[in-house]
Steps between C-alpha positions, in 0.01 A plus 500: 500500500639846401533742783381834366609790710259791542615829353710713730388845624743650249357297210141592593581869537697496175219340295224712639686825468623405146136436400389832636771678303452310167122550508546869575310477830817670622584776255844588367652755745287383797699505828546168680516537877658199678251547783204497256638185326553331829135554591366423153685170474512406864877460471800616704753750371770257391284297248342826379837649427611183323184508278571871418858425415388216264250734329777762463711252299194460267474869440161527672614685812746779549690592815627836628679444826252335732198598285344284235254575221336325205731558205385766251414410142826582324447575133875478426518156656187384306677602177811300588292192599315497168826522309638214701184296438541539125842328511405224743156415366616512136770248595255286696272473199786395277613233742146372547474439126797260520336293774203260521264714707164385366350413841623821655340700213172315556517611866562860393201492269285370778627771731419771236151336447431545874467878447165542330320832446347480849831431677599733780782747452696313762496187278606693191786652697612168646477302177674770306796475737496126503505481116834674483650280780362190321665622169834534672456148645461366144858605433624232741730766652441553877679837496251632247218384726649672803559820303154523351334416836693786662420740210129415507495559879657842455254586220195357678369819663539712186330229286178557685481829307548315173222243545219748582422524129290215360644568152850485643432163664349357181808617301744355751327166497491481120878567502554227761311252271716603199822424690371156608402423131846595375674285765275204408609545141865512611537835335782653703525828313116547496462420871783732602372782285143464637608494867726799459221698330268395779734632761551821313128556454444415867758771591319748278157420658644522850685830446190648335292394802751642744506826298126522498469415868806674643326813623203303653742246655702776661180664618423177682848499662646236272874564455608495131869568433614609149 
């Protein structure tokens, strides 16, 4: 019988606080008081600080001396992340075309099918992130998987702005399907071109959304850094 240990106080605080940040229940720029976190998560100071340190390494929390805050949305960082994605995801698509990944592609299709027209925004957001991690996994390169997982985490909050538009969601899903079809056909050039174009268009949609929403976001106290 496998002995499964319950999550530690640090793990619980980390997961709950991370979820609040990624779903924008805690807004970029919000101050994070250790005392408030201790009360909110019924934890002591040491595990709370460990959770904050872990979130800091993921780029979700910033620290200034003894003070913590939810990291701002950094437009410059977003630009760099999208450029990095083009290189890694293009290479992932090429490598996938050289491997037998039929079963994995079937699973990706099923995952995309799970988001129908009546799906909640949370599901669109989750599946959109998981698609790109699954694509990296098709490469067979664990470093690509780790990299894309980290990038999608760092993009997660900003991507909420991108998926508000129903037309944007439909376009993104059609582009996902196109990439899957090209990998099935073992068309390395076609698959790489489509995923790079998809990343570029995603960047354009996101930057347009941030541009449109920047003043209202700042009015709500959301920190956006150019």
